N, C-alpha and C positions, 0 to 999 in steps of 0.2 A: 462927232460927235459919236457914244454907243447906243447901240438899239434899246429902246426903253420896252420890258415885258413885263407880264401880269400871269402870273398861274392862281386856279384856282381849284382850293380841295383841302380832306381829311387829311391831318396827320397821324398814324398811327404808331404806338410800341413795339415793334417787333419784336419779339421772346423765340432763343434757340436753342435746342440744348446742344450739348458742349460737343464735339468730335465724332458726330455725325449720329449719333444716340439718338433713338428712338423716342416718344414720347412716355412709353412707361417706362422707359429705362432713368431717364432724366429724374437729377435731383437738383441741378442749375442750371439758368437759364443764361444768354449773355444777350442784352439788351441794346437795342439802334432805334433810332426814330426814323421815318420815312412815311412816303403816300407818292402814288402816283407822278400828281401831279406836284407835288414838291423836287423829288428827282429828277424832273424836267427844269429844275428851276436851282437845283443846286449844279447842276451840269453847265444849265448858260451864265450861272452867273462865276461860276470858274473861268467859263471862257470869255469873261472880259463884259458880259452883258449885264444893264441896270439892272435887274429883277427884281421884284417885290410877291410876294408868297401873299397870301388870299386868303384866310381860314380863321377859323372860333375854334378857341383851345378853352379847357375848363381853367381854372383859377385857383391853380396848386399847384404846386414843385414840378408837377409832370408839365403841366403846361410853359410851366417857366425854364422846363431844358430843353423843351422843344425847338424855345423862342432861339437859346442860348445854341441849340444844334444848327438851325440855321443862318445865324450870326454869324457863326465860322466857318461857314461857309460861302459867305459872302451874302445872303439874300435877305434882302430889305425885311423888316415885321412891320414896316409902319401901319398895314391894312390887316393886323393880326391882332382880333378880341379873343378877351379874356373872359367867360360865363361861367356859371355854375353850371359842374355835373362833369362826366366824368372821359377818360381819355381813352377811343377806342384800342383794341389790341387785335395784334393777330400772331399765332403761333407758326416757326417756322420747323418743323420735321424734315432737317437735309439728308438728301437720301445719299444712295453709292450704286454703283456700277447696275442692277438691273433693280435695284431696291429704288422706287419714284419716290419724289420729294412729296412732303404733303402740308398743307396749309389748313389749321381753324381759325374763323374768323368768331371774336368779342368784341363787336364794333356798336349794337344796338345798342338806344336812347341816349349817346352820346352830347357833349358839345354839342360838338358839331352838327349832329343830325338835328337838332331843334335850336336848333339860330335860328334867329329874328331877321329876314332876309331883305328887311327894309332899313334894317340898321346902318346899311351901304348906303354911301352917297357915290350914287356909278358916276353920275354924267360928269362929277367933279373928278372920280379917280380915272377916268381915261382919257383924260387934258393930258395931250404929250406924250400917251402910250403909244406905243410901233406895233405890239403885239401878243394875243391873247391867247393862253391855254387854258383847255378844259378837256375833262374825261366823262365818259358816259357813267363813271361812276357814281357822279356825284346827283344827278338827273334822281340818279335809283337809289338812294339813302333812305330819306321823306319827301314827303312834300315840300316841308320848306324848305329844301337843299334844291328841290328841280326849281323853285320858287326862285330864288338865288341864282342860281345856274340863267335863267332865263332872261331875269334882271341883268345880268350884267352881258349877253349876246348882245341882247337888245343894244345896249346902251354902247358896247363896244365896236359895234355893227352902224351905229347913227354918228357915231365921230372918227369913220374911216378906217377906225385900227383893224390891220389885219389878223385872222384868227384860226388856230388851229384846233380841230376836235379826233381826240382820241376815242372812235365809238366803242373801245372796251364792253362788249355786250355782256354782262354779269346774269346769267340766270338768276343765282339764288340772292339779290338784292333789294327786287322788283317784291316789294311786298306790301305797299304802305296805301293798294290802287290803284295808282295808274300803270298801266302797262305801256313797254320799249315803243310797238307801234305806231299808240295815237300821241306818246311822249313827243320822242327822240326827232321827227322827222322838223319840227317846228325849231328846235337848236339845230339841230343839222345844214337846214339852211343858206345861212350867212358865212358858211368856213370857206377860207382860203386854200388849207391842205387839211385832211378831210385822212386818218388812220382808221382804215379796217378793213377787214378781209367779206369775202363773199358771204359767210354765214353770217358777218356784225352788219352786212347792210339787209341781209334777207330778214331777220330777225328786229332789226331798229327803222328800220324801211320800207318796205316789204317786197325788195329788189332780189329778184329771185333770177339768178341767169348760167346761164351752162360753163362757163370762165369769168376770169379775174378782170380779164378786157375787155367784157361786156359789159360784165357789172358797171365797171365805171364808166362805161358808157353812157349805162344806164341812169346811173347816178349824177352824170353830169348833167343828162336830158330835164332830170327830175330837180336838181339842184344848180342851178347854170352858173353860180357865183364861184364854184371848184374849179381851182384851174391846179390840184394836184392832190392825187390819192397816194396812201401808199402801205405795204403791210410788208412783211415778210415772209417767207419759207423755212420752216425747221424742223429737220430730220433728226428725231432725239433715236438715237444710236443707243441709248443708256443716261442714267441719271446724270452721269461726269463725261457723257461723248455726244455734241450736239454739234451738226454741218447747220449753217445760217448763210443764208444771201437773203439782201435785200432787194426790193421791188415798189417803181415808183409808175404811175401814170401821168404822163401829162400832153394825153392824148393820142401817144404813144406809150408802150410800155416797157421802158427801160429795168435793167437787172444788173444788180452788182456782182463782186467775184465769189465763191462760193468759199467761205472760211468752214477747216474742219480747226473743233475745238476740244481735244481727247482729254485736257483734264482741268474742267468746271469747277472753277471754287462756289463760287454763286450764282447763280442766273438769275437769282429777283433784281430788278430793276431794266434787263437786259433791254428790255422793249424802251421803257422809258429814256435810255440811254439811246437807245435809236433814235426815237425822237424828238429826243436834244438835238442829236447832232445832225438833224437834216433842219432843224429850224438852222442853227445854227449855217448848216453848209447853202441854205438857199439865199442865205442873207450875202454870199462871198462869193459864189461859185456856182459855175453852171450846174442844169441838174442832175445831169451823170456825176458828176464829181463830188456833190451835194451829196448822194446817195450813197455812194463809194464812203465818204468818209462818215456819214451815215453806221453804216453797217459797220465800217473796223472801229466805233465808238462802242456798238452793242458788245461787237467780240471782243473789245478790251477789259468791260464790266464785267463780263464772266468770270477776268482774273484777281476780282476784287468782292473782297469780305465787305458785306452790309447792304445798305438797300440807292444807297446812290454814287453817282461814277468819279470813282479820283483821278482822273486823267487829263494834262492838256491837249492841247489842240495838237500840236506837234506831234505828241503820242499816237494818236489818230491819223494825222498823217504820215507818217517815218512808218504805218503799217500798210495804209493806201500802197505806199513805195513797197513795201516790203521789204527796209530799212531797219536796219540793229532790230528783226524780229528774233524773241528771243536767248540774245547776248547780255553779257556783265556789260553795260555801260561803266566804267570808271570817269 
């Protein structure tokens, strides 16, 4: 039986000027739908997991378009609720060479931000579920989304569901009255897998350490349930040339091989592809191979336009093994 996964988070419309144009040049924008947690859901569904995404969408044609997009990728929409309101937007200006990419968010007062946290029966939702994934973006949006996240995490933990948390500290989101330091530790304590760098752990849990290894050891002491902590090291040579290494801590620090990515097509969603790869890998591989698989999945995402990672398990494994890299496959 395939693992059953639930992801939770807002989905937005992404609007991107064509052909690397700047916002000030653009007369048309390409539209796709995505969100950090939904991007993870899409990858895991593509790889055969039984995935449902929990969210709230506006009760209009844009909300219906999001549902259609999820279903196209094999993500179940039984936990989607529709309400009056708007769909959050973000605008992406894709950089090139030494010009950085740029994002403008327009997500305030969305249907998701104004959701009712009591409309979901989590005791029923998490029956038979193997894994739950959330990010630090959701509790940063509004009081209601914080309460929803807290209820979901506690219910998942009570039913023995493994939990992955991408801390994903976003300074510009915490505007409704709560601070990360007073909010996030209660949410983080139930994590099996935590996605966090040293800065995330300092800003969200008050863990100030000299390096990643000691930060992880201190996080384990503060949150004993953690089994894995992961992050990536990215060297940005230019907007279209990065290098990437995956790091996984499970008492010791494992590192993936380093990838050179000189012709990036789209880096948005690369971190989500990595997390999805790690969740998949930890179900089927030893920790080192899981890390290599996750990093390869992220690298391949950088070659694909849009938020979601449209690759197969076999393609990621071939990259891990340096097979068929860049070849013309007939």
